[in-house]
Residue, then its C-alpha position, 0 to 999 in steps of 0.5 A: m114516323s117518317l121514311i127518309i128517302n133522299k140521296q143519302t138513303c138506300i131503300v131495299f124492297d122485298l119481292d113476294d107479297t110486297l111488289y106484287k101479290e105472290v098469289e098471282f104467281l100461283k095463278s100463273a103456275y096453275r094456268h100453265i099446269s092446266t094447259l100442260l094437262l089439257p090433253y089428259t084431263g079433257s077440259d080446263i081444270y084451272e078453276m078447279m085448282i083454284d077452288l082446291y087452293t082456296t079451301g086449303k087442299n093439296t092441289l097437285d096431289l088431288i089432281k094427280e089422284k083425280f086424273d090420269f096423266p104421265y106426270s108425277v107430283k114432283e114433276l108438277v112441282h117443278e113446272y110450278r116453280y120453274h114456269s115462265p110466269k105472266l105477272t103484272i106490275s101495278e101502277e102504284v108499285l111502278l110509281l114507287l119504284k120510279h120515285s125511289k130510283e129518282k130520289a134515293g141514293k141506291v135501290g135494292l131488292l132482297t128476296d128469299g127463294r130459288s134463283i130461277t124462280q125469282r129471276n123469272k118473276i122479276e123479268s115478268l114484272g119488268i122491274a130489274s132496271y130499277f135496282d142497283d142490287i138484286r139479292i136472292s137467297e139461293e144465289t147468295g147463300c144468305e136467307k132472311p133473317a140472317e144479318g148478312c142479308f142486310t149488312f151487305f148493303q151497309y158494307k157496300y154503301p158505307y157512305l149512305q146514312h139511311f137504310v130502309y126495308i119495305a116488306d111484309n113477312i113479320k116472321k123474318d123481314f124486320i127483326t134483323a133490320n130493326k136491330l141494325g137500325w134500319q127504318t122498316c115498313g110493313l105492308r099489311m096483308n089481305e086475304w090473298n097473302i101467301h104468308k099470314q102475318d102473326l101480329n102476336l109476335e113480340s115487338c122486335y119482329h114488327p116493322l117500325m111502321w105499317i101501311a095498308n097499301i103501297s100507294e101510301l108511300i108515293i109522295d114526291a118529297d124527301k121525307i115520306d110522312l105516314 
C-alpha cells in the first residue's frame, strides 16, 4: 500500500497525538497550574501531579483536597484548557509538513476540540503556515466522524484526485474517510497516548495502513511506499 502525495493530493492531518503528543499539553498545563498554586502549596507540585496522572487518579480533584487554595476545580480545569502551552514540534514532523507543503496540492488540519485550546496549541507548535485549511470542531460545528468534516475538503477542492488523512484515534478518525474513499494512515500509539487504540474494533474503523513513527512518511518521492 502506498500513499500518493503529489499536486493532485489533498493531505489532511489530525493534531493531537499525531503531530505532537497530547500528553505534552497536559504536562504544560500541569506546570502552569503548579506555578499558579505555588504561593498556596509552598512547593512545586508538578511531579506530584504527574504521578497522580500516571496512576490514573483524578489529579485536580486530589490536589484540591490536599491543599488550601482559593481556586475551585472548575477554575483549575479552565486554566488547564486555556493556558498558553509550551509545546515543541519534532524534527520528523516538521520535515513531513515541509514535504507535504512542497509536494501536495493542498494541506489541511482537521481536529476536534475547543477553538482557543486548539489554536493555542497550533500557535505554540508554530505550524499554522503549513496548512491551507485549519478545521476545528468548535469553530465548524462539525465533529469527527461526521461526514461533513471530510467532505469539506472534497467540495472545496473538487479538482484534486486523492485525499489522505493521517491520524491516530481509531474510534473516530478513519471510518468516514474510508467510506469516502480516502487513503487513511494511522499512527500507532505508545504508552503516552491520551486516547488508547482499541484494535478489536471492526475493520471499517481501521486505517488502510499503520505506521509506528511519523518519520516513516518522510520520503522525497511522489509516492510514499510503506
